[in-house]
C-alpha positions as CSV (number, residue, x, y, z in Angstrom):
1,M,133.8,73.2,146.1
2,K,132.2,69.7,145.5
3,R,131.5,68.3,142.1
4,H,128.6,66.4,141.1
5,S,129.0,63.4,138.6
6,G,125.4,63.7,137.6
7,F,125.8,66.9,136.4
8,I,128.5,66.1,134.1
9,L,126.6,63.2,132.6
10,V,123.5,65.6,131.8
11,E,125.9,68.2,129.9
12,A,127.3,65.3,128.3
13,L,124.1,64.0,127.1
14,T,123.0,67.4,126.2
15,S,126.1,68.2,123.5
16,L,125.7,64.5,122.3
17,T,122.1,65.4,121.5
18,I,122.9,69.0,119.9
19,S,125.7,67.3,117.8
20,L,123.7,64.5,116.7
21,T,120.9,67.0,115.9
22,I,123.1,68.8,113.5
23,I,124.5,66.3,111.8
24,F,121.4,65.0,111.2
25,M,120.1,68.3,109.9
26,L,123.1,68.7,107.6
27,S,123.0,65.3,106.2
28,L,119.0,66.1,105.3
29,C,120.0,69.4,103.6
30,V,122.8,68.0,101.5
31,S,120.4,65.0,100.2
32,E,118.0,67.9,99.5
33,Q,120.4,69.6,97.4
34,F,121.8,66.6,95.6
35,K,118.0,66.0,94.9
36,L,117.8,69.6,93.5
37,I,121.1,68.8,91.3
38,N,120.1,65.9,89.6
39,Q,116.8,67.3,88.7
40,W,118.4,70.3,87.3
41,E,120.8,68.0,85.6
42,Q,117.8,66.1,83.8
43,R,116.3,69.2,83.0
44,V,119.1,70.4,81.0
45,N,120.1,67.1,79.0
46,A,116.6,66.9,78.0
47,H,116.9,70.7,76.6
48,K,120.4,69.6,75.2
49,I,118.7,66.9,73.3
50,I,116.2,69.1,71.9
51,L,118.8,71.4,70.8
52,L,120.7,68.1,69.1
53,H,117.7,67.0,67.6
54,L,116.8,70.3,65.6
55,E,120.7,70.5,64.5
56,N,120.6,66.7,63.2
57,S,117.4,64.8,61.9
58,H,119.2,61.3,62.2
59,M,119.7,61.2,66.0
60,P,118.1,58.5,67.8
61,N,114.6,59.2,69.4
62,R,115.8,57.3,72.7
63,V,119.0,58.5,74.3
64,T,120.5,57.2,77.5
65,I,122.6,59.5,79.4
66,K,124.0,58.3,83.1
67,N,121.6,55.5,83.2
68,R,118.4,57.7,82.5
69,I,116.5,57.0,79.3
70,Y,115.2,60.0,77.7
71,Y,112.3,59.8,75.1
72,Y,112.4,62.4,72.2
73,Q,109.1,63.3,70.1
74,K,108.1,65.9,67.7
75,I,104.0,66.5,68.2
76,G,103.4,69.2,65.6
77,N,105.3,72.3,66.7
78,T,106.4,71.0,69.8
79,Y,109.2,69.0,71.2
80,Q,109.1,67.2,73.9
81,V,111.4,64.8,76.2
82,R,110.5,62.3,78.6
83,V,112.6,61.1,81.3
84,N,111.2,59.8,84.9
85,N,107.8,60.6,84.5
86,H,108.8,64.3,84.0
87,V,107.9,65.8,80.6
88,Y,110.3,68.4,79.2
89,Q,109.0,70.7,76.3
90,V,109.6,73.3,74.3
91,K,106.8,75.1,71.3
92,S,108.5,76.7,68.0
């Protein structure tokens, strides 16, 4: 039985390509999940700030959490928090 070195090279390149594709897709999925977690964390913090303002009227309107600046304001019967071009609001 005669072995061809070209076949081994093609097999190695194919397995390398498949491995790199899997690594790329996994890193892409993980980065998207971190973005989603950050968005949820931002939303939870905004609602927490609204609740803190309802409990204590002496809270500052500008709060910094994890290098993000949250701005609280009450407009009529709507409580809203702005952070990173997102607005979270609750109507009473």
